[in-house]
C-alpha positions in Angstrom: 98.8 96.2 106.6 101.3 98.7 107.8 102.3 100.1 111.1 100.1 102.4 113.2 101.6 105.2 115.3 99.7 107.3 117.8 100.3 110.4 119.9 98.0 112.5 122.0 98.1 115.6 124.2 95.7 117.8 126.2 95.7 121.4 124.9 94.3 124.2 127.0 91.8 125.5 124.5 88.2 124.7 123.6 87.7 121.9 121.0 86.3 124.5 118.4 89.6 126.5 118.6 91.8 123.4 118.3 89.7 122.0 115.5 89.9 125.3 113.6 93.7 125.0 113.7 93.4 121.6 112.0 91.7 123.0 108.9 93.2 126.5 108.5 96.1 126.5 106.1 97.7 129.6 107.7 97.5 127.8 111.1 98.8 124.5 109.7 102.0 126.0 108.3 102.8 127.5 111.7 102.2 124.4 113.9 102.3 121.2 111.7 106.0 121.1 110.7 108.0 119.3 113.3 110.9 121.1 115.0 113.6 121.8 112.4 111.2 122.2 109.5 109.1 124.9 107.8 106.1 124.4 105.5 104.2 126.0 102.7 101.1 124.9 100.7 101.1 124.8 97.0 97.3 124.4 97.1 94.8 123.7 99.9 91.1 122.7 99.7 89.7 121.7 103.1 86.5 119.7 102.3 85.8 116.0 102.0 87.4 115.0 98.7 89.5 118.2 98.7 93.3 118.0 98.4 96.4 119.8 99.4 100.1 119.7 98.5 102.5 120.7 101.2 106.2 121.2 100.9 108.1 120.6 104.2 111.6 122.0 104.1 114.4 121.1 106.6 116.1 124.1 108.3 119.3 121.9 108.2 119.0 119.0 105.7 119.7 115.6 107.2 122.7 113.7 106.0 120.4 111.1 104.3 118.4 113.9 102.7 114.6 114.4 102.7 112.0 112.1 101.3 111.6 114.1 98.1 115.0 115.7 97.6 118.0 116.7 99.6 116.2 119.1 101.9 112.4 118.6 101.6 109.5 116.3 101.9 106.5 116.9 99.6 103.2 115.6 100.8 100.1 115.0 98.6 97.0 114.6 100.6 93.2 114.1 100.2 90.7 114.9 102.9 88.6 111.8 103.5 86.4 113.1 106.4 86.1 116.5 108.0 83.7 116.6 110.9 83.6 120.0 112.6 84.8 120.1 116.2 85.4 116.3 116.1 88.0 115.0 113.5 89.9 115.4 110.3 90.9 112.3 108.3 93.4 112.5 105.5 95.0 110.1 103.0 98.6 111.1 102.7 101.3 110.2 100.1 104.9 111.3 100.1 106.4 112.3 96.7 109.6 110.1 96.7 111.6 107.9 94.5 112.4 105.7 97.5 110.0 102.8 97.7 110.3 102.7 101.5 108.2 105.9 101.5 105.6 104.5 99.1 102.0 103.8 100.0 99.1 105.9 101.4 99.2 106.7 105.1 95.8 107.6 106.7 96.1 110.3 109.3 93.3 111.0 111.8 93.2 114.0 114.1 90.5 113.8 116.7 89.5 116.4 119.3 87.3 115.9 122.3 86.5 118.0 125.4 88.2 116.9 128.6 88.9 118.5 132.0 91.5 121.2 131.4 90.9 121.7 127.6 90.9 119.5 124.5 92.3 116.0 124.1 93.9 115.8 120.6 94.5 112.3 119.4 96.7 111.8 116.4 96.7 108.4 114.7 98.7 107.4 111.6 97.7 104.1 109.9 99.8 102.3 107.3 103.0 104.3 108.1 105.5 103.7 105.3 108.4 101.6 106.5 111.0 104.3 105.6 109.7 106.4 108.6 111.2 104.9 111.7 108.9 104.6 114.8 111.3 106.8 116.8 111.4 109.5 114.2 107.7 109.4 113.7 106.9 109.6 117.4 109.3 112.6 117.7 107.7 114.3 114.8 104.1 113.7 115.9 104.8 114.9 119.4 106.7 117.9 118.1 103.6 118.9 116.0 101.4 118.4 119.0 103.7 120.7 121.1 103.6 123.2 118.3 99.8 123.0 118.2 99.6 123.7 121.9 101.8 126.7 121.5 99.9 127.9 118.5 96.6 127.7 120.4 98.1 129.5 123.5 99.2 132.4 121.2 96.1 132.6 119.0 93.2 132.0 121.3 91.9 134.6 123.7 91.1 133.4 127.2 87.6 131.9 127.3 85.9 129.2 129.2 86.9 125.7 128.4 
């Protein structure tokens, strides 16, 4: 059994708005890539059993290169569970020749109403050993920061 990493944040938006950003490919390419990366989908089918392929590209490639090639990480994912206004669970594999990135990571995004907005809890189970805990924490928190900014820009003021 691999490592589990978690991150969470309260976002000032209703759960339905935050949840919508978890399953909309146009929203995901805006907020999901951590700082220093961009994203595009090659295909996207948000339903249980549906799949997507995302290419994450580094703005400035790291010296060690990306997981897939010198400047990118390619993610192949399958939706395990999609429960509206509650959670999205995905099985994620990196396309890589490096065995330290092998294996399926399960990512769970859960949303729940709290005072002040929506608690977003991000859990990654069976994290490949090639992803350091420090880098993963920074990436997860960067994505949550981006999600908060996305929701602030794209949601009209309404009661929480």
